[in-house]
VOFIKE-605207 format. One record per residue (C-alpha): y, x negated, z; residue number from 0; residue in three letters. Coordinates in nm, 2 decimals. Layout:
REM VOFIKE-605207
<site y="Y" x="X" z="Z" resi="NUM" resn="ALA"/>
...
END
This chain:
REM VOFIKE-605207
<site y="6.86" x="-0.14" z="-2.27" resi="0" resn="MET"/>
<site y="7.14" x="-0.41" z="-2.33" resi="1" resn="PRO"/>
<site y="7.42" x="-0.28" z="-2.55" resi="2" resn="PRO"/>
<site y="7.32" x="-0.53" z="-2.84" resi="3" resn="PHE"/>
<site y="6.99" x="-0.34" z="-2.87" resi="4" resn="LEU"/>
<site y="7.13" x="0.01" z="-2.88" resi="5" resn="LEU"/>
<site y="7.15" x="0.03" z="-3.25" resi="6" resn="SER"/>
<site y="7.02" x="-0.16" z="-3.54" resi="7" resn="ILE"/>
<site y="7.39" x="-0.23" z="-3.64" resi="8" resn="GLU"/>
<site y="7.45" x="-0.38" z="-3.29" resi="9" resn="SER"/>
<site y="7.14" x="-0.60" z="-3.31" resi="10" resn="PHE"/>
<site y="7.24" x="-0.73" z="-3.66" resi="11" resn="SER"/>
<site y="7.60" x="-0.83" z="-3.54" resi="12" resn="THR"/>
<site y="7.44" x="-0.97" z="-3.21" resi="13" resn="PHE"/>
<site y="7.19" x="-1.19" z="-3.42" resi="14" resn="LEU"/>
<site y="7.49" x="-1.30" z="-3.66" resi="15" resn="ASP"/>
<site y="7.71" x="-1.40" z="-3.34" resi="16" resn="ASP"/>
<site y="7.41" x="-1.60" z="-3.21" resi="17" resn="PHE"/>
<site y="7.34" x="-1.76" z="-3.55" resi="18" resn="ALA"/>
<site y="7.71" x="-1.87" z="-3.59" resi="19" resn="ALA"/>
<site y="7.73" x="-1.99" z="-3.22" resi="20" resn="GLY"/>
<site y="8.01" x="-1.74" z="-3.14" resi="21" resn="THR"/>
<site y="7.80" x="-1.53" z="-2.89" resi="22" resn="LEU"/>
<site y="8.00" x="-1.58" z="-2.58" resi="23" resn="PRO"/>
<site y="7.81" x="-1.81" z="-2.31" resi="24" resn="ARG"/>
<site y="7.86" x="-1.56" z="-2.05" resi="25" resn="ALA"/>
<site y="7.63" x="-1.32" z="-2.25" resi="26" resn="GLU"/>
<site y="7.36" x="-1.62" z="-2.27" resi="27" resn="TRP"/>
<site y="7.12" x="-1.42" z="-2.05" resi="28" resn="SER"/>
<site y="6.75" x="-1.40" z="-2.01" resi="29" resn="HIS"/>
<site y="6.75" x="-1.08" z="-2.21" resi="30" resn="ALA"/>
<site y="6.94" x="-1.24" z="-2.48" resi="31" resn="VAL"/>
<site y="6.71" x="-1.55" z="-2.48" resi="32" resn="HIS"/>
<site y="6.39" x="-1.29" z="-2.52" resi="33" resn="LEU"/>
<site y="6.55" x="-1.10" z="-2.81" resi="34" resn="ALA"/>
<site y="6.64" x="-1.44" z="-3.01" resi="35" resn="VAL"/>
<site y="6.29" x="-1.56" z="-2.94" resi="36" resn="ALA"/>
<site y="6.10" x="-1.25" z="-3.04" resi="37" resn="THR"/>
<site y="6.32" x="-1.23" z="-3.38" resi="38" resn="THR"/>
<site y="6.23" x="-1.57" z="-3.45" resi="39" resn="LEU"/>
<site y="5.86" x="-1.53" z="-3.37" resi="40" resn="ILE"/>
<site y="5.85" x="-1.20" z="-3.54" resi="41" resn="HIS"/>
<site y="5.97" x="-1.37" z="-3.86" resi="42" resn="GLY"/>
<site y="5.71" x="-1.61" z="-3.84" resi="43" resn="GLY"/>
<site y="5.88" x="-1.86" z="-3.62" resi="44" resn="GLY"/>
<site y="5.71" x="-2.10" z="-3.39" resi="45" resn="THR"/>
<site y="5.81" x="-2.28" z="-3.06" resi="46" resn="VAL"/>
<site y="5.97" x="-2.57" z="-3.28" resi="47" resn="ALA"/>
<site y="6.19" x="-2.30" z="-3.43" resi="48" resn="THR"/>
<site y="6.28" x="-2.14" z="-3.10" resi="49" resn="VAL"/>
<site y="6.36" x="-2.48" z="-2.95" resi="50" resn="ARG"/>
<site y="6.58" x="-2.56" z="-3.23" resi="51" resn="ASP"/>
<site y="6.78" x="-2.24" z="-3.23" resi="52" resn="ARG"/>
<site y="6.82" x="-2.27" z="-2.84" resi="53" resn="ILE"/>
<site y="6.96" x="-2.62" z="-2.86" resi="54" resn="LEU"/>
<site y="7.19" x="-2.52" z="-3.15" resi="55" resn="ARG"/>
<site y="7.33" x="-2.25" z="-2.97" resi="56" resn="TYR"/>
<site y="7.36" x="-2.47" z="-2.66" resi="57" resn="ASN"/>
<site y="7.54" x="-2.74" z="-2.85" resi="58" resn="ASP"/>
<site y="7.78" x="-2.47" z="-3.00" resi="59" resn="SER"/>
<site y="7.88" x="-2.38" z="-2.62" resi="60" resn="GLN"/>
<site y="7.89" x="-2.73" z="-2.49" resi="61" resn="GLY"/>
<site y="7.58" x="-2.69" z="-2.30" resi="62" resn="ILE"/>
<site y="7.45" x="-3.04" z="-2.24" resi="63" resn="VAL"/>
<site y="7.06" x="-3.07" z="-2.19" resi="64" resn="SER"/>
<site y="6.97" x="-3.35" z="-1.96" resi="65" resn="THR"/>
<site y="6.64" x="-3.44" z="-1.77" resi="66" resn="PRO"/>
<site y="6.77" x="-3.20" z="-1.48" resi="67" resn="ASP"/>
<site y="6.96" x="-2.95" z="-1.67" resi="68" resn="TYR"/>
<site y="6.96" x="-2.73" z="-1.97" resi="69" resn="GLY"/>
<site y="6.67" x="-2.66" z="-2.22" resi="70" resn="TYR"/>
<site y="6.32" x="-2.63" z="-2.03" resi="71" resn="HIS"/>
<site y="6.02" x="-2.69" z="-2.28" resi="72" resn="GLU"/>
<site y="5.76" x="-2.57" z="-2.06" resi="73" resn="THR"/>
<site y="5.96" x="-2.24" z="-1.99" resi="74" resn="VAL"/>
<site y="6.03" x="-2.17" z="-2.37" resi="75" resn="THR"/>
<site y="5.65" x="-2.23" z="-2.43" resi="76" resn="CYS"/>
<site y="5.55" x="-1.98" z="-2.16" resi="77" resn="PHE"/>
<site y="5.80" x="-1.69" z="-2.30" resi="78" resn="TRP"/>
<site y="5.70" x="-1.77" z="-2.67" resi="79" resn="VAL"/>
<site y="5.32" x="-1.71" z="-2.56" resi="80" resn="GLU"/>
<site y="5.41" x="-1.39" z="-2.37" resi="81" resn="ARG"/>
<site y="5.63" x="-1.29" z="-2.66" resi="82" resn="ILE"/>
<site y="5.34" x="-1.34" z="-2.91" resi="83" resn="GLY"/>
<site y="5.10" x="-1.14" z="-2.71" resi="84" resn="GLU"/>
<site y="5.32" x="-0.86" z="-2.67" resi="85" resn="LEU"/>
<site y="5.43" x="-0.83" z="-3.03" resi="86" resn="ILE"/>
<site y="5.08" x="-0.90" z="-3.15" resi="87" resn="GLY"/>
<site y="5.00" x="-0.55" z="-3.02" resi="88" resn="GLY"/>
<site y="5.29" x="-0.37" z="-3.18" resi="89" resn="LEU"/>
<site y="5.13" x="-0.32" z="-3.53" resi="90" resn="GLY"/>
<site y="5.24" x="-0.46" z="-3.86" resi="91" resn="ARG"/>
<site y="5.50" x="-0.21" z="-3.92" resi="92" resn="HIS"/>
<site y="5.70" x="-0.30" z="-3.63" resi="93" resn="ALA"/>
<site y="6.05" x="-0.44" z="-3.74" resi="94" resn="THR"/>
<site y="6.20" x="-0.74" z="-3.54" resi="95" resn="ALA"/>
<site y="6.44" x="-0.47" z="-3.39" resi="96" resn="TYR"/>
<site y="6.15" x="-0.28" z="-3.25" resi="97" resn="ASP"/>
<site y="5.98" x="-0.60" z="-3.14" resi="98" resn="ALA"/>
<site y="6.30" x="-0.72" z="-2.97" resi="99" resn="ALA"/>
<site y="6.35" x="-0.38" z="-2.78" resi="100" resn="ARG"/>
<site y="5.99" x="-0.38" z="-2.67" resi="101" resn="ALA"/>
<site y="5.99" x="-0.75" z="-2.53" resi="102" resn="VAL"/>
<site y="6.31" x="-0.70" z="-2.37" resi="103" resn="VAL"/>
<site y="6.20" x="-0.37" z="-2.19" resi="104" resn="ALA"/>
<site y="5.88" x="-0.54" z="-2.07" resi="105" resn="ALA"/>
<site y="6.02" x="-0.89" z="-1.97" resi="106" resn="PHE"/>
<site y="6.41" x="-0.86" z="-1.90" resi="107" resn="ALA"/>
<site y="6.35" x="-0.77" z="-1.55" resi="108" resn="HIS"/>
<site y="6.09" x="-1.02" z="-1.50" resi="109" resn="ARG"/>
<site y="6.26" x="-1.34" z="-1.55" resi="110" resn="GLY"/>
<site y="6.07" x="-1.53" z="-1.29" resi="111" resn="ARG"/>
<site y="5.74" x="-1.43" z="-1.42" resi="112" resn="LEU"/>
<site y="5.63" x="-1.78" z="-1.49" resi="113" resn="PHE"/>
<site y="5.63" x="-1.84" z="-1.09" resi="114" resn="ASP"/>
<site y="5.30" x="-1.66" z="-1.13" resi="115" resn="PHE"/>
<site y="5.14" x="-1.94" z="-1.34" resi="116" resn="TYR"/>
<site y="5.35" x="-2.26" z="-1.21" resi="117" resn="TYR"/>
<site y="5.42" x="-2.41" z="-0.90" resi="118" resn="SER"/>
<site y="5.77" x="-2.48" z="-0.80" resi="119" resn="TYR"/>
<site y="5.72" x="-2.86" z="-0.81" resi="120" resn="ASN"/>
<site y="5.58" x="-2.84" z="-1.17" resi="121" resn="LEU"/>
<site y="5.81" x="-2.64" z="-1.30" resi="122" resn="LEU"/>
<site y="6.12" x="-2.83" z="-1.17" resi="123" resn="GLU"/>
<site y="5.99" x="-3.17" z="-1.28" resi="124" resn="SER"/>
<site y="6.15" x="-3.36" z="-1.54" resi="125" resn="ARG"/>
<site y="5.82" x="-3.38" z="-1.73" resi="126" resn="GLU"/>
<site y="5.79" x="-2.98" z="-1.76" resi="127" resn="ALA"/>
<site y="6.14" x="-2.97" z="-1.87" resi="128" resn="ARG"/>
<site y="6.09" x="-3.26" z="-2.16" resi="129" resn="ALA"/>
<site y="5.74" x="-3.14" z="-2.26" resi="130" resn="ALA"/>
<site y="5.52" x="-2.85" z="-2.23" resi="131" resn="TYR"/>
<site y="5.28" x="-2.85" z="-1.93" resi="132" resn="LEU"/>
<site y="5.00" x="-2.61" z="-1.89" resi="133" resn="PRO"/>
<site y="5.00" x="-2.37" z="-1.59" resi="134" resn="PRO"/>
<site y="4.89" x="-2.51" z="-1.27" resi="135" resn="ASP"/>
<site y="4.82" x="-2.20" z="-1.06" resi="136" resn="ILE"/>
<site y="4.45" x="-2.09" z="-1.15" resi="137" resn="PRO"/>
<site y="4.41" x="-1.74" z="-1.31" resi="138" resn="ASP"/>
<site y="4.23" x="-1.59" z="-1.01" resi="139" resn="ILE"/>
<site y="4.54" x="-1.66" z="-0.79" resi="140" resn="LEU"/>
<site y="4.77" x="-1.46" z="-1.02" resi="141" resn="ARG"/>
<site y="4.89" x="-1.13" z="-0.89" resi="142" resn="ALA"/>
END
């Protein structure tokens, strides 16, 4: 488990740092993306909320999105859907901290899970980066 999820206090500090744009860019990992998105979704946020917070953080770190780099809408939508599925089963008493720990435990080591849903060509396209595109690998072919 990443250090920011070892206690409620470290999680709270992490969220404050993210919101302030002071989380070091070197720590902007897949697990961090998952934890932030989970917290936002748990609090009633949507894909638009997650997108806004990622872009705001990226801007605070000088990360410029282009048609070929930076924020990726299809990947964000994919992970928001996976997060929603997982936290939907946690029960109504689960806190954002509980949800973030569960999501990071389930998915931090599976950063390329979308490869089972999307072909390389589709996912690397400018269209998929700019707007949500549905998976192009049929369910029956997913491992």
